N, C-alpha and C positions, 0 to 999 in steps of 0.2 A: 387229869392227873398230874403226878407231879415228882420231878425227877431230881437225882441229887446231882451236884456238876462239884468237880476236884480240880482248881488249877494247879499243875506243878509245872516243877521247873528242872528242867532234866538235864544230864549232863555238866550238871555242877556243884559245888559245893557251899554256895552260898547266895544269898537270895540276887533276886533281877540281874544274875548269871545263867549259865546255858542256855536250851528252849523251854519255851513255854507249850505247856500241853494242855488242853481242856479234856479232862477224863469224866465220861458219865453211863456208870454201869447200870443194865437192865437186866431186870430179870424176865424177859424174853424181849424180839427184834420189832420195833418199829419199823414206820415204813422208808424205805431207798429216799424218801422225797424228805420227810422229817428230820430225818439224820443231814440231810444237805442244808437244809435250813437251818438248822442249829448248828451247823458249821459254819453258814455263814454271819451267823448272827454271833458264833463268840468271835471269830473273824482272826484267830491266829492262824499259825502253817498249820497246826493241825489240833482237830476232835475225834474222840476215839470213843470206841462204844463198843463192848463186850458183854456176853451174857454167857453165862452156865450152859456146856454140853452136853450135850444127849447122845456123845458116842464115846464108846470107852477108849478112844486113846486121846483124850485131849480133857482139857481139865474147861474150857473156855472156849466160846469163837470172840475172833476179836475182828472190826473192821476199822480203817483211819479215812478222814474225810477232811482235803483242802475246803477254803473259804468257796471254793468255784466244781471239786470233783472226788470221788475217789480213790485213793491209791494202792498200791498192790502190796505197799510193804511201807513200815515208818519205823524207823529203831525209837526214836525219843518219845513217843509217844506211847509205845510197848513199855517201856522203862519207867515211863509215869504211870501207867496201869498194874503193872505190879508192883513199886512202888503204893498206891491206892491201898491193895491187895492186903502188902503186908502191913503196912503199917497203920491207915484208918482202918478197913473192913476185916483186922483178924485172921486172915486164913495161916494157916498156921503151917502146912505142909512143905518140905527143904525145894520141892520143884514147881511151875508153875507151866502148863501146857498151855498154849494158844492156837488154837485153829486158825490160818489166815489164808487169804487167797496168796501165799507164797508159804503153802505148807505148814506145819508142824515148828511153831518158835519155845523152844526149853529155857527158861527163867530158872535162874535160883540166886538167893540172896549172901554173901558172903560177907559178913560183917557190916559195913559202910556202904559196900559197893552190890550193887543187883547187874552182874552177867548175863547176856544174852544169847545164846547159839542160833546166828541167823545163818542163810544160803550165800555160798560163796559166788560172789558173780565175777566170773574171770574176764576182764576188759581185752577185747583183741582191736589191734591196731585197724585206724579208720582209711579204709581205700580212697576216699574220696571226701578231702575235707572243705567243709562250705568255706568261699572266698569271704565269707563274712565276719566269720567267727572270730577273727583278731579283732576285724573291728569293731565289732559288738559287743569285744571286751576291754575296752579300750585302746586299742591299738597295740597290744601288748603281742612282747616275741612269744611265739611258740613253741615251749621244745616237740614235744610231741603228743597227736591225738588218739587216744584210743576207743572204747564204746563199747560197753555189756546194753545194761539200761538207756544210761545216761552219757555224753560227750566227758572224756576222763581228760582234761587238759594239763599237762605236765609243762611248767615253767620252770626257768632256771634258778629262782631261788627263795627264800621265802616274804622279802620286800614285794616283791613283783605279788604275789597272792595278798597281802598284806595291805595297797596301797591300788590295787587295781578297781577302777571307777568302770563301771560296766553301761552299756546302753541297753536298760530293759525292755523296751521297742523293738530293738534289733534283735536283743535274744529274743525273744517272744514269737520273731519272724522267721526264725529258726527251726521252732517247733523241738524243741527237744531242750531238757533240762541237762547242766552245765555245774562241774567239776572242778576248781580250779585247785590244782596240787603243785606243791613242791616239796623238796628235801629240808628239814627242817633243822635251827639252829640250837633250839631248845627239848626238840619232839626229834622222833623218829622221821615224821613228815606232817607235814598243814597242808591246813584245805578251806576251802568257800567252799559254798553249794548256791548255784541261781536257779529261779524253777518259775519263773512269770508265767511259766504256759500252765501252768496251775493253780496259776492263783497267787504263786509268792514269792516277790524277787527277789530277795535274800534269805535263806532258812538259817537261824543259828547255830544251829546243830543237828548233824542230820547223820541218824546212823543207817539207815538205807547206801546211803552213797559212800559209807566203810566197806559195805557188801563186796564193792569194786575195790576201793584204794586198798584193801590190807593183803587183798592177793598180787596186786601191784605189787605194792614197795615190800611184798616177802621177798616176792621175786628178786626187785631188782637192789632190795639191802641184803639180800643171804641170810635175813633171820623170819624168826615164827614171831617172835612176842614184840609185839613193838607198842609205842606211846605217842598218840595222838591227839594234836590241838585243831580246833576250828577257830581262823584267826576273822569272826564276823565279828559287831560291836559288843557285843554279850557276850562273846566267846564261850568256848566249852573245852572240854576232857575226855578222852576214851582210852580206856586201857585193851588192847583187842592181840588177839593171836590167830595167826592163820592156821586151822585143821584140815588142810584138803580140798572137803566137798564141803564143810563147811566153815565162817567164820567165830569168833569171839568176840564177843566184845562190852566191857563193863562199865560203869560210872554211876554216880551219885545224883540224889536227886533232893530237892527242898519242896515243903510245903507251902504253898503261898496261903493260897484260900480256898473254899468250900460256900457253896451257894444253892437256892435251889429251883429250878425250873417252873414255874406253873403253866398247865397247858388245857 
């Protein structure tokens, strides 16, 4: 069996920026264990697989794997999958409907950007903040902690996000993925994302984290259209909109390479 693999840098307009994703289109599903082994072999934050859907309400089914586990939502790998469909595989329809573990995700192309319609995950204040959290984030001074899927930790300014040096062993012991965020200087808000619990110490650019960040900052800043930057070493940018029950996030992609897997 031969599989095609494409590596795409997502949420960036230049090579070696954004978040690299391995995209593997399939004609039909292969076993979960094989998908997990392929993700481990690729050793990127996400390897994404999609197959044509047999259901009338979706065009494709999509699944995402880190090197150690399957996750329920991933933005950059979805963006990369849409890029492959539009720019490599010749998909000609204006919208792509992905059936996922987080429901139907509708993707559209608008000039040089691809926009994704994702669920809005409004985080709520965390009642019992773990005492070890600030220590795990390098003894950082925390303004507030909220949670939906992940801890959302707000700090006073962008420099604290940029300079944070987490203790990933302590973060992993906490058992939760962590979004670190602050109001931005050149963007509406900035963030970083730490996920050692799923084998990714720091994810370069994280669409699923923005399912929490967009409703949080839209309410806090009193605006529905926002520009966001993720301050990892590779860096990335997102154009965001809060739509109530849903959020929209748009980004660019750059093609890096293609390959063939011989199984």
